[in-house]
C-alpha positions in Angstrom: 75.7 141.9 113.6 78.1 143.3 110.9 80.8 141.1 109.7 83.6 142.3 107.4 83.2 140.2 104.2 85.8 139.8 101.4 85.1 142.1 98.4 82.5 144.1 100.3 83.4 147.8 100.7 82.4 149.9 103.7 80.1 152.8 103.5 82.0 155.2 105.7 79.0 157.1 107.0 77.2 154.0 108.1 75.7 154.4 111.5 75.4 150.7 112.3 76.8 149.8 115.7 78.3 146.3 115.5 77.4 143.7 118.1 80.6 142.1 119.5 81.0 138.4 118.9 82.1 136.5 121.9 81.4 139.1 124.7 80.0 136.4 126.9 83.1 134.4 126.7 85.5 137.3 126.8 88.2 137.9 124.3 87.6 135.5 121.5 90.9 135.6 119.5 92.2 132.2 118.5 95.2 133.1 116.5 97.3 130.4 114.8 99.4 129.9 111.7 98.3 127.5 109.0 100.7 125.7 106.7 102.2 128.4 104.4 102.1 131.1 107.1 98.4 132.1 106.6 96.8 133.7 109.7 93.5 132.6 111.1 91.3 133.5 114.0 88.9 136.3 115.1 89.8 139.8 116.2 87.3 141.8 118.3 87.6 145.6 118.3 85.5 148.3 120.0 85.8 151.9 120.9 86.1 155.4 119.3 83.6 156.5 116.6 86.5 158.6 115.3 88.6 155.5 114.4 85.7 153.1 113.5 85.5 153.8 109.7 89.3 153.5 109.3 89.6 150.2 111.3 86.7 148.7 109.3 88.5 149.5 106.1 91.7 148.1 107.5 89.9 145.0 108.5 88.5 144.5 105.0 91.9 144.9 103.4 93.6 142.6 105.9 90.9 140.0 105.5 91.3 140.1 101.7 94.9 139.0 102.3 94.1 136.6 105.1 90.7 135.0 104.3 90.7 132.9 107.5 90.8 136.0 109.7 87.4 137.4 110.9 86.7 140.8 112.5 84.0 142.0 114.9 84.1 145.7 115.2 81.8 148.1 117.1 81.7 151.8 117.8 80.7 153.1 121.2 83.1 155.8 122.2 86.7 155.8 123.3 85.8 155.2 126.9 84.0 152.0 126.0 86.9 150.8 123.9 89.3 151.3 126.8 87.0 149.6 129.3 86.4 146.7 127.0 90.1 146.1 126.3 91.3 146.5 129.9 88.5 144.1 130.9 89.6 141.5 128.4 86.3 141.7 126.5 88.0 142.6 123.2 91.4 142.2 121.6 91.8 145.9 120.6 90.4 149.1 121.8 90.0 152.2 119.5 90.9 155.3 121.5 90.7 158.9 120.2 92.4 160.7 123.1 95.6 160.5 125.1 96.1 157.5 127.3 95.6 158.2 131.0 98.2 157.3 133.7 95.7 155.0 135.5 95.0 153.1 132.3 98.7 152.5 131.8 98.9 151.3 135.3 96.1 148.8 134.5 98.1 147.4 131.6 97.2 149.5 128.6 99.6 149.2 125.7 99.0 151.6 122.8 100.3 152.8 119.5 99.3 155.8 117.3 98.0 154.7 113.9 96.6 157.8 112.2 95.2 161.3 112.8 92.0 163.2 112.5 90.4 166.2 114.2 87.3 167.4 116.0 85.5 170.3 114.3 82.8 172.7 115.7 79.6 172.6 113.8 76.4 174.7 113.3 73.2 174.2 111.4 73.3 175.2 107.7 70.0 177.0 108.0 71.2 179.2 110.8 70.1 182.8 109.9 73.5 184.1 111.0 75.6 181.6 109.1 77.1 184.1 106.6 78.4 186.4 109.4 79.8 183.4 111.4 81.6 182.1 108.3 83.0 185.5 107.5 84.4 186.4 110.9 85.0 183.0 112.4 85.1 182.2 116.1 88.1 182.5 118.4 89.0 179.8 120.8 87.9 182.1 123.6 84.4 182.5 122.0 84.1 178.8 121.6 85.1 178.3 125.2 82.5 180.8 126.3 79.8 179.0 124.4 80.5 175.6 125.8 81.0 177.0 129.3 77.6 178.7 129.2 78.9 182.3 129.4 77.7 183.3 125.9 74.1 182.5 125.2 73.0 184.4 122.1 74.0 184.6 118.5 74.2 188.3 118.9 77.1 187.9 121.3 78.8 185.7 118.8 78.5 188.1 115.8 78.8 191.3 117.8 75.2 192.5 117.1 73.3 193.3 120.3 70.0 193.5 118.4 70.2 189.7 117.7 68.6 187.8 120.6 68.4 184.3 119.1 69.6 181.8 121.7 72.4 179.4 121.0 71.4 175.8 121.5 74.5 174.0 122.6 74.9 170.2 122.2 77.6 167.9 123.6 78.2 164.2 123.9 76.6 162.0 126.6 79.0 159.0 126.1 82.6 159.0 127.4 84.5 159.8 124.2 87.7 161.1 122.8 85.9 163.8 120.8 84.5 165.5 123.9 87.7 165.1 125.9 89.7 166.6 123.0 87.3 169.4 122.5 87.3 170.2 126.2 91.1 170.3 126.3 91.2 172.6 123.3 88.8 175.0 124.9 91.0 175.4 128.0 92.2 172.2 129.6 88.7 171.3 130.8 87.2 167.8 131.1 84.3 166.3 129.2 82.0 166.8 132.1 82.7 170.5 132.2 81.1 171.0 128.7 77.7 172.6 128.9 74.7 171.7 126.6 72.2 169.0 125.8 74.0 165.7 126.0 73.6 163.4 123.0 74.9 159.9 122.4 77.5 159.2 119.7 79.0 161.1 116.8 75.9 160.3 114.6 73.5 161.5 117.3 75.3 164.8 117.8 75.4 165.5 114.0 71.7 164.8 113.8 70.9 167.0 116.8 72.6 170.0 115.1 71.2 169.3 111.7 67.7 169.3 113.2 68.1 172.6 115.1 68.7 175.9 113.1 70.2 177.5 116.2 72.2 174.5 117.3 76.0 174.1 117.7 78.0 171.0 118.3 81.3 169.2 117.4 82.0 166.1 115.5 84.9 163.9 114.4 86.0 164.7 110.9 84.5 161.7 109.2 81.0 162.4 110.8 81.0 166.1 109.9 81.7 165.5 106.2 79.8 163.3 103.7 81.9 160.3 102.6 80.6 160.5 99.0 80.7 164.2 98.3 83.5 165.3 100.6 81.4 168.2 101.7 79.8 168.8 105.1 76.9 166.5 105.8 73.4 167.7 104.9 72.2 170.7 106.9 75.5 171.1 108.7 78.3 173.6 108.3 81.7 173.9 110.0 82.3 176.9 112.2 85.7 178.3 111.1 88.2 179.0 113.8 89.7 182.6 113.8 93.2 181.5 115.0 94.8 185.0 114.8 91.8 186.6 116.4 91.6 189.5 114.0 87.8 189.2 113.5 87.8 187.6 110.1 88.5 184.3 108.4 91.7 185.0 106.4 92.8 183.0 103.4 95.1 180.9 105.5 92.2 180.0 107.8 89.7 179.2 105.1 89.9 175.4 104.5 86.5 173.9 105.5 84.7 173.7 102.2 85.7 170.1 101.6 87.2 167.3 103.7 90.2 167.2 101.5 90.9 170.9 102.2 90.6 170.3 105.9 92.8 167.2 106.0 95.5 169.1 104.2 95.2 171.9 106.8 95.5 169.4 109.6 98.5 167.7 108.0 100.5 171.0 107.6 99.4 172.5 111.0 97.1 175.2 109.9 94.3 173.6 111.9 95.2 173.6 115.6 96.2 170.5 117.6 94.1 169.9 119.7 91.5 169.6 118.4 93.5 167.7 115.7 94.9 164.6 117.4 96.4 161.2 117.0 94.2 158.1 117.1 95.3 154.9 118.9 94.9 151.2 119.0 95.2 149.8 122.5 95.7 146.3 123.8 96.0 144.8 127.3 99.7 144.3 127.6 102.0 144.0 124.6 100.2 142.3 121.7 101.2 139.0 120.2 99.8 136.5 117.7 97.1 137.7 115.4 96.7 141.0 117.2 100.4 141.8 116.7 100.3 140.8 113.1 97.3 143.1 112.4 98.8 146.1 114.2 102.1 145.6 112.4 100.3 145.5 109.1 98.3 148.7 110.0 101.6 150.6 110.7 103.1 149.5 107.3 101.0 148.3 104.4 97.7 149.6 106.0 98.9 153.2 105.7 98.2 153.0 102.0 94.5 153.3 102.8 94.6 156.2 105.2 94.3 159.1 102.7 91.5 157.6 100.7 89.5 156.8 103.8 89.6 160.5 104.8 92.3 160.4 107.6 95.7 162.0 107.9 98.9 160.0 107.9 101.3 160.1 110.8 104.9 161.1 110.0 107.4 158.4 109.0 109.2 159.1 112.3 105.9 158.4 114.2 105.2 155.3 112.3 108.7 154.0 112.8 108.4 154.7 116.5 105.3 152.6 116.6 107.0 149.7 114.7 109.9 149.8 117.1 107.6 149.8 120.1 105.7 146.8 118.6 108.9 144.9 118.0 110.2 145.6 121.5 107.0 144.7 123.3 105.2 142.2 121.2 105.5 138.4 121.9 
């Protein structure tokens, strides 16, 4: 069990999965107003690995302002977050993909709260790393790798004498990262992606870091180290050759640090998808403590987005979210 405690800062690359408090009794929020307007109660949250570090940070800051509010937050993939919130097991689901029509029909209410991106990764000890980083990979080449049509590193770098196999990894859990990556590659679904299936963002990063010939994809905050701002140990980002001219030009070279990449996402140099908005989802329009927290996230909580390694939405997008909350919240 991980509880957010006042004055305790999160380690962003922690791989702890939090056990939800109150699963046996369903949604455990008991929101009320004390004298003086202080909030109290417990908010349960589950879902996307992509949004987990940001929501934990928001929870810490919100709790610092409202000491009688407690949070129970777990990461298990966007699919789990959606199932949990629609089933009434949690108050808020974290979702890192577009909301599906059938989920809306079941009562999903959602609002975008920040942005990040999925990035293709390879092992830092790959013998062909320098060639890959110099020429990049086109979207078509990435598609061919994850669809199983390209099988050797020689095909990637254009050298028929190289016969080293590409070891492809993908996600086993229903998640926004895999769905976003599949859509970017060509409007595919997660189940279309080829490769060895691994659970979770941390698991996929570990699989690639342990395999010199491996390739995978990760959410931004699991591809880069939270302390150094550089790719995590033994992983490198595969640059995307957007103009398909066979080399990574100056305008395409922004992967050395997380700050470089987030700037490229913000100004559109990195493609969307795999850059995408991240959502908080509730069952029906939120009210009480849930509404108060989401409203804070869209306003004061945005002050913590940049420093936590995410990308702020535009003011127009944030205002749209506030208006939706006011119109739908109880």
